[in-house]
Every structure is written in structure tokens, then in C-alpha cells.
C-alpha positions in Angstrom: -98.5 -121.8 -140.9 -101.4 -124.2 -142.1 -100.9 -126.8 -144.9 -102.4 -124.5 -147.7 -99.8 -124.3 -150.2 -101.2 -125.4 -153.7 -99.6 -128.6 -155.0 -97.9 -126.5 -158.1 -96.2 -124.5 -155.5 -94.3 -127.7 -154.3 -92.8 -129.1 -157.6 -90.0 -131.3 -157.3 -86.7 -129.8 -157.2 -84.9 -130.1 -160.7 -81.3 -130.4 -159.4 -79.2 -131.9 -156.7 -78.0 -128.6 -154.7 -74.4 -128.4 -153.8 -75.4 -126.4 -150.8 -78.4 -125.5 -148.6 -78.7 -122.0 -147.1 -81.0 -121.2 -144.3 -82.7 -118.1 -142.8 -82.9 -118.4 -139.5 -85.8 -116.2 -137.5 -89.2 -117.7 -138.4 -87.5 -120.4 -140.9 -85.5 -122.6 -138.0 -86.7 -120.9 -135.1 -90.1 -120.0 -133.8 -88.9 -116.5 -133.0 -91.3 -114.5 -134.8 -94.3 -115.5 -132.5 -91.8 -114.8 -129.7 -91.2 -111.6 -130.9 -94.5 -110.6 -131.5 -95.2 -111.4 -128.0 -92.5 -109.3 -126.7 -93.4 -106.4 -128.9 -97.0 -106.7 -127.4 -95.8 -106.9 -123.8 -93.0 -103.9 -124.4 -95.7 -101.5 -126.2 -98.0 -102.0 -122.8 -95.2 -101.7 -120.4 -94.1 -98.4 -122.1 -97.8 -97.3 -122.8 -97.4 -97.2 -126.4 -100.4 -98.0 -128.8 -98.5 -100.4 -131.3 -100.6 -102.3 -133.6 -99.4 -105.9 -134.3 -99.4 -104.9 -138.3 -96.6 -102.6 -137.4 -94.3 -105.5 -136.2 -95.6 -107.7 -139.0 -94.4 -105.1 -141.8 -90.7 -105.4 -140.2 -90.6 -109.2 -140.4 -87.4 -110.2 -142.7 -86.3 -106.5 -142.3 -82.8 -105.9 -141.1 -82.4 -104.2 -137.5 -81.5 -100.7 -138.9 -84.5 -100.4 -141.3 -86.9 -101.9 -138.7 -85.7 -99.2 -136.3 -86.1 -96.4 -138.9 -89.9 -97.7 -139.6 -90.7 -97.4 -135.9 -89.2 -93.9 -135.9 -91.5 -93.0 -138.7 -94.4 -94.4 -137.1 -94.0 -93.4 -133.4 -91.1 -90.8 -133.3 -87.5 -91.5 -132.1 -88.0 -91.3 -128.4 -91.1 -93.4 -128.3 -89.5 -95.8 -130.9 -86.4 -96.2 -128.9 -88.0 -96.9 -125.6 -90.3 -99.6 -127.8 -87.3 -101.2 -129.3 -85.2 -101.1 -126.1 -87.9 -102.7 -123.9 -88.7 -105.3 -126.6 -84.9 -106.2 -126.7 -84.8 -106.9 -123.1 -87.8 -109.1 -122.8 -86.7 -110.9 -126.1 -83.1 -111.6 -125.0 -84.5 -113.4 -122.0 -86.4 -115.7 -124.4 -83.4 -115.9 -126.4 -81.1 -116.9 -123.3 -83.8 -119.6 -122.6 -83.5 -121.2 -126.0 -86.1 -120.5 -128.9 -88.2 -123.4 -130.0 -87.0 -124.9 -133.2 -89.3 -125.4 -136.1 -90.9 -128.8 -136.8 -89.0 -131.0 -138.8 -85.5 -128.6 -138.8 -83.5 -131.6 -137.3 -84.7 -133.9 -139.7 -83.9 -132.1 -142.5 -80.4 -131.1 -141.1 -79.7 -134.9 -140.5 -80.7 -135.7 -144.2 -78.2 -133.3 -145.7 -75.6 -134.5 -143.2 -76.2 -137.8 -144.4 -75.8 -137.0 -147.9 -72.7 -134.7 -147.2 -74.3 -131.6 -148.4 -72.8 -128.3 -147.1 -75.3 -125.9 -145.0 -74.9 -122.3 -144.0 -77.1 -119.7 -142.1 -77.7 -116.4 -143.7 -79.7 -114.3 -141.5 -80.3 -110.5 -141.3 -80.1 -110.6 -137.6 -76.9 -109.1 -136.2 -74.1 -111.2 -135.4 -73.8 -111.4 -131.7 -77.9 -112.1 -131.3 -77.7 -114.7 -134.0 -75.0 -116.6 -132.5 -76.7 -116.4 -129.2 -80.0 -117.8 -130.7 -78.2 -120.5 -132.5 -76.1 -121.5 -129.3 -79.1 -121.5 -126.9 -81.1 -123.5 -129.3 -78.7 -126.1 -130.0 -77.8 -125.6 -133.7 -74.7 -123.5 -133.9 -72.5 -126.5 -134.6 -74.9 -127.9 -137.4 -73.8 -125.2 -140.0 -70.1 -124.7 -141.8 -71.0 -121.1 -142.3 -72.7 -118.6 -140.3 -73.4 -115.1 -142.0 -75.3 -112.3 -140.6 -76.6 -108.8 -141.1 -73.3 -107.7 -139.5 -71.5 -109.1 -142.2 -72.7 -107.4 -145.2 -73.4 -103.5 -146.4 -77.0 -104.2 -147.9 -79.3 -106.7 -145.9 -82.0 -108.5 -147.8 -83.8 -108.1 -149.9 -80.3 -107.2 -151.7 -78.4 -110.5 -152.6 -75.5 -109.6 -150.5 -75.9 -112.2 -147.7 -76.6 -115.2 -149.9 -73.7 -114.0 -152.3 -71.4 -114.2 -149.1 -72.8 -117.4 -147.5 -72.2 -119.3 -150.9 -69.0 -117.8 -151.4 -67.7 -118.8 -147.9 -68.9 -122.4 -149.0 -67.1 -122.3 -151.9 -70.3 -123.1 -154.1 -71.8 -121.1 -157.0 -75.2 -119.3 -155.9 -76.7 -121.1 -158.9 -76.0 -124.5 -157.2 -77.5 -123.6 -154.0 -81.1 -124.1 -152.6 -82.1 -121.5 -150.3 -84.9 -121.7 -147.2 -86.7 -118.7 -146.6 -89.8 -117.6 -144.7 -90.2 -114.1 -145.6 -90.6 -111.8 -148.8 -87.2 -110.1 -148.1 -85.6 -113.2 -148.0 -87.1 -114.7 -151.1 -86.2 -111.9 -153.1 -82.6 -112.0 -152.1 -82.2 -115.5 -152.7 -83.8 -114.9 -156.3 -81.5 -111.8 -156.7 -78.5 -113.9 -155.9 -79.2 -116.3 -158.6 -80.2 -119.3 -156.0 -83.5 -121.5 -155.8 -85.8 -120.5 -153.0 -88.1 -122.7 -151.3 -90.2 -120.3 -149.0 -92.0 -121.7 -145.8 -94.3 -118.9 -144.7 -94.3 -118.2 -141.2 -96.7 -115.6 -139.6 -97.2 -113.9 -143.1 -98.7 -115.7 -146.1 -97.1 -114.8 -149.6 -99.1 -112.2 -151.5 -99.7 -112.7 -155.0 -97.3 -110.4 -156.2 -94.5 -112.6 -154.4 -96.2 -115.8 -155.8 -95.8 -114.6 -159.3 -92.1 -115.5 -159.1 -93.1 -118.8 -159.5 -90.6 -120.1 -156.4 -91.9 -123.2 -154.6 -93.8 -122.6 -151.4 -94.4 -125.5 -148.9 -96.0 -125.6 -145.6 -93.5 -126.9 -143.4 -89.9 -127.9 -143.2 -91.4 -131.5 -143.1 -92.4 -130.9 -146.8 -89.0 -129.1 -147.6 -87.3 -132.0 -146.5 -89.5 -134.3 -148.4 -88.3 -132.6 -151.4 -85.0 -132.9 -151.0 -84.9 -136.4 -149.9 -86.8 -137.1 -153.4 -84.1 -135.2 -155.2 -81.2 -136.6 -152.9 -82.1 -140.2 -153.6 -82.3 -139.9 -157.4 -79.8 -139.6 -160.0 -77.6 -136.4 -160.1 -79.0 -133.8 -162.1 -77.4 -130.5 -163.3 -77.8 -127.3 -161.6 -80.6 -124.9 -163.4 -79.3 -122.8 -165.9 -78.8 -119.2 -165.2 
């Protein structure tokens, strides 16, 4: 994502978070680009005319909802072939370890240095999420990992973030959320948390920007915001 976020979208954080909750795909891992490439390869292998826009419309959407969107577009038989072929190709990339986003490790180190608890809150099903985190060397960096397998209602419902905060023993109002996608930002806001969006393949539209949340170009910028507030005097959490 280019450094195009307006300065007003990256205003200083006004409270010291008691926990930081991380999305995974497209936020910590450069997985959305890998998924797009395997989507293209699977469509070619299965002789299915699948435009990139179809996959991009599923970014941040839970597996069940994504498959329903495929069925609506291609029919159940073709959707199943496309899903299964893309999963096979993608699993091979996961096993090799997906690239980590620039600035991630430095951000995790900063939070560890200040004793700020961290959780993963991803719509990805548990088995695959754990495989991604393990192969990318991240699984031991988080006290809590909540996945799409652990909640009834996926993002943009708030369930994942509410559960992650509860397992950390922190009020959601005291949590900072790092997200790349629109469903994730909406989930964080619905949970009463404070999101910072780091867009990946899809730039936030006007309607999403209307929420007034912080938008930054990279995790490097997110770290700068956190470093500033963690270095200063403690501030109360925002009123809810």
C-alpha cells in the first residue's frame, strides 16, 4: 500500500492501550497477494473465467461466506473445484512460510518492551491460522489466538474482537485493533475498540473513511503512533 493516507487519518493515539489485537491476513502476513496469485493459477488450471474482482470482494470475509459468494458467481460445482484447487496451491505457500509485513517484528518488540498484551483475531479457520503463524515464526509472539472457528458470527460482527479482549482480560474499550480490511474495521468498531487500519490490496472507500478512524500506510507508521503514546504519560481510555 502506498504512503497515501492523509495526515488527518493518522492523528496521535489518545490513550495508552491495555492490549493490542491483530488481524492476520493482509495485516501481519503478505497473504492476500499470495491468495490472489493462487486464485489466478487455480482458475487457469480449472479452466474457469474468474476475474480478480471476485476474489478481491472476498478479502476479509469468513470462509463460509466466501464460498457462498463463489457459488453465487460460478455455481456449486465450479465453485468447489476453484476453492479446492486454490486451497491446495495456497497450503503449499503457507507451509513454506508467508512473508511478514514490513515493520511487524519491530512493532511486536515495542509492545513486548512495554508489557502490552497482544492477541491475534482472524477470520481464518483455526487449523490454517495456526499453520500460517507457526510457519511464519509468529505463533509464540501472542498470548491469545482467536480464529473464525471460535465464534458463531464472523467479521464484521464484533464477536472475534470481543472474545480476544475477554481472553486477555481487558475491556474492549481499552483495546487498540490493527486491521487491513473493511469487515475487520467494522468488527472492531462494533466491539467498542479503537481501530487503526493498514490497507493492503483494497483502499478504504469513502463510506469507510467516514467512520473517522485512523488510516496509515504501513505497520511502520502504526508503530510510530504507538511508540509516541507509550513513551508519554498514561492517558485514560476513550469514553464509550
